[in-house]
N, C-alpha and C positions, 0 to 999 in steps of 0.2 A: 623490617629485618634490622638487627642491630648492625650499626656501622663500626667495623673494626677501627683500631687507632692506627694512624700511619704518620711517620716522620720522614720528612724530606730534607735531605742534607744538601743545601745549595744556597748561594748568595741570591739576593733579590734580582739582580739582572740576569744572572745565568738561568736561574729558575724561569724568568719570564721569557726567555729565548726558547725553552723547551715547551712551557705549558701556556697555551694561549688561554684566553678568557673562557672559551668553550670547554677546554680541557680541565680548567680549574673548576668550572661548574660540575663536570663530571666527577671530579675529585670530591667534591662536597656531597654529591648525592651518594657516593660509595663509602666514603670514610670520614672519620673524624680526623682531620689532618692538620698538621702544622708544619712549618718550614723553619729551619734553623741554620744559620750561616756560620760555618766553622770548618777549618782544615785540620783541626786537632781534637783530640779527645779531652775537651774541657770538662770541668766540673758540672757546668750547665747542661752540656750535651749528654753527659753520662746520666744526669738526672732524667732527661727526656727520653733517653734509650731505656731506662728501666720500666717504663710502663707501655711502650710501643709494641705492636703486633706485627708491624711491617715497616720496612725502611726502604727509602728510595735514595740511591746514591748517584752522584755525578763525578766528573773528573776533578772536582774540587773538594770532594769528601775526604774525611780521614781515612787512613788504611787501618784495618782492623786486625786484631790477634785472635788467638784460640780462645781468650777470654771473654769474647763477645757474648756467648750464652749466659755467662755469669752477669755481665752488665746489662743485659737484655733479656730477663728470664721468660718473657712472654712473646718475644720474637719468633716469628714462624717463617718469614719470608723476606727476601731482599731482592729488590729490582734494580738493576744498574741501567742508568742512562747512557748507553754506549755498548761497546764490544768487549773491551778489555777488562776482564775480571780477575785474572789469573794472579796478578801482583797485589790486588786489593784485599783478598781474603785468603787466609791459609787453607790449606787442602782439607783439614778437618771440618770446616764450616759447610763445605760442599756436601758432606755426608749427613750433617746435622740439620741443616736448613735447606729450604728450596731457594736457590739463588738462580736468577735469570739475568739475561743480557738482551740487548737490541741491536744486533749487528746489521740486520737485513736493510733498514733504511740507508745505511751509509754505503753500502756495496755499490750500487749504480752511480751514486754521486762520486765516489772515489775512482770508479771506472771512467766516468766522464773526464775527470781531470787527467787521468791517464791518456786517454784518446787525444785530449787537447795537446798535452805535452809531446805525445808521439808524433802527431801531425806537425806541430811547431818544429820539432827537431828533424823530421824527415824532410820537410821542405826548407831547412836550413834558414828559417826566417831571422833568427838571431844574427846570423852572418849579414844578411842583406840590410838589416837595420842598422848594423854598425857601419856598412859601406856608405849608406845614405847620410850618415852623420859627418862624413868627411865633406870638405868643400871641394868635391869632384863628382862629375857625372860618369866617370869611367865605367862604372859598374853597368850602367845602361848599355854602353858600347859592347861590353863583354858579353852580356846576355843577348844583344841583338846578333852578334857575330857567331857566338858559339851555342846559344841556347843554355838552358839549365838543365841538370841531370836529376834534380832532387825529386823524388816522389815516394809516397807510401804504397801506391797501387801496385798489387802483385808482388810486394817484397816479403822477405822472410823476416819475422819478427821472433825473438826469443823471449820466453817468459820463465821465470822461476816462481813457482806457486800457482795452483790452479784451483782456488777455492771460489768463494762467492764473488770477490772482486775480479779475478782473472777470468772467469766465465761471463761475467757481465761485460767485461772489456772486449772479449771476442764477439759477443752479441752485438754491441754497439758498432763494431767495426766490420760487420760482415760484408758490406758492400764493397769493401776495398780489396776483396780478393787476396787477403793476406795469407801467406804460408806461415802458420804459428808452429814454432817448435818449443815444446813445453817440458819443463823438469819439474816433477813433483812426485816423490816416492809414495805418497799416500793416496793420490788421486786414482780413482778406478780407470783402468785402461779402456774400459767400455764407453768412457766419455768421448772417446775419438769418433764414435758413431753419431754422437749428438753435435758434436763441435768440430770445426775444421782444424784440428790440432794433431800434431805427431809427437809422441813422447819420446824423450832421448836422455841419455845419461848427462850429467853436469858437464863433464870435460868436452863431450862431443858438442853440446849446446853452446858452450863459451866460445869455442873456435869459430862458430859460425854467426855469432850474436853481433852483428853490425848495429842492431837496435835491441837493447836488453830492458825489459820491464820487470820490475820486482813487485810482486803481490804477495809474497810468503808471509807466514807468521814468523815472529821472533822467538825462537826456542833455543834450548841449549845447543842443538845441532846446527841451528842456522846463524847464531850470533857470529859476526865476523866472516860470513860466508864469502863475501867479495873482499878478501884481504889482497895482500901483495901477490901471492902465488896465482890466484884465481883472475884477478884483474890483468895479470900479465898474459893470459891466455886469449884475452879479447883482441880482436883484430884492430889494426891501426884505424883510428877514425870512428870507432865504435861509440855509441851514445848509451849511457846508463840512466834509466828513468826509475826512480824510486818513489812509489806511492804507498808503500807498505810501512816499514819500520826502519828508523835510522840506523839501528844496531846491526842490520845486516851487512853494512858496508864499512870498511875501514876508510873513514872520511879523510884522514891525513894523505894516505896513499893515493886514494882517488883525486884528491885535489892536486897532488904533485904531477899525476898523469894528465890532468886536464890543463895545468899550468904550461906544460912543456908541449902541449898541442897534440898529444897522442890520442886522448879520449875527449869526449864531451859528456856532460851530464845535465839532468833535470831532475831536481830533488824537492819534493815537498815536506820531507822529514829528514832530520839530521840528529846525529848521536856522535859523541856524548853531551854535545851542547845543543839544547834547544830551548829558548830562542837562539839562533846562531848570533854570536856577538856582532855588534855594529861594525866593527873593524875587520871581520873575517874575510880573507881574500875572495872566498867563493861568491860573496855577495855582488862582487863586481867584476870578477874574472871573465875574460873572454872565453867562450866555449862552456859556460856554466849558467844555468837558470836555477834559481831557488825561490820557492813560493813558501809563505808562512803557514805551513800545515793546514791548508784550506780545503783538502779533498772532500772530507765528510762534515764540514763545519757549517754548512748552509741552513738558514733558518727553517726551510721546508723540511730538511733532513731531520733537524731537531724536533719538529713538531711530530714528524713520522715516528721518531724514537719514543716520544711521549705517548703516543697512541699505542705502540707495542707494549710499553711498560704497563699502561692502564689496563690493556686487554688482558695480560697475564695476571695482574693483581686481582682483577674481577673474576677471572676464571678460578684462581686459587680460593678465593674466599667464598665462592659459590659451589665448591666442591667439585669442579672440573679440572682437568689435566692442563697444565701450563704448556705453552708451545715452545718456549725458549729456555727451558732449564738447563743449566750447566752442570754436568756431572764430573766426577773425579776422573772417569775414563777419557774425558775430552781434554783435561788439562794439559797433557804432555804435548799435544799439537796445537795449542793456542798460544798466542802471544801473552 
């Protein structure tokens, strides 16, 4: 069987973090492939595009325009190593080419971080760590005399967004008997028969959200969703956990609320600045936890993404239907 030509847009180290030796051998069995490192449409990259039939992109790849079919007249399929494709390719390309993504391997890992942060915040671990940094054992006496009230078991947890990540998070934490309050206008209400969740309006959810987990996509409708007005609806002492997209939150307003002690937060993503600048107050602020976008970055996750990408490439070039095609009808609800 003739092996189609495949161009992989990734630097050496990033490529190796996705494609193990075994997957590289699979690549060689299926394709005549080459890798090219660039984040821009250089002359050399354009030359390579002109003869390729398939393209694999990563988060370090160039963003493309409507002229891609002119630059790559033989191109039939693009497979992206990740979930976010909306900003990388114009809408017209989703009609002209088969474009796939690979969000599934990231969902459970992202949910895992959400579970870790939720448990950490619910048990107020950061507070106790700060108390033990003091040259005092008073906290031992306080706990001995009065006990601690922090727990996640049986608590109400609010969630905005109930896609792959949200559902995986609920599954991971089923044993904690959590009462989930969910806002997602697109999620079928029939999901409440499969998951222990209750759907609610945004305003009702916010007023009850002592713990609020964000797993929603970033769209025109959700950008800045937690701005000054909606953050003000959260009860005093509420904790905001964001494992989705930084643009869902007005970071400056949230930072002010955390600084004055009214709210707490745990953020894996930030916007408009990521990486968060070294001197940014949220990096050291009491009541704030910030992680460097680690939710779906594990090596096992990346290797899972590579398998999904290769599976769809193989299906496409053997005349079968791909499993992860992104269509224009999906774009408005995607990040």
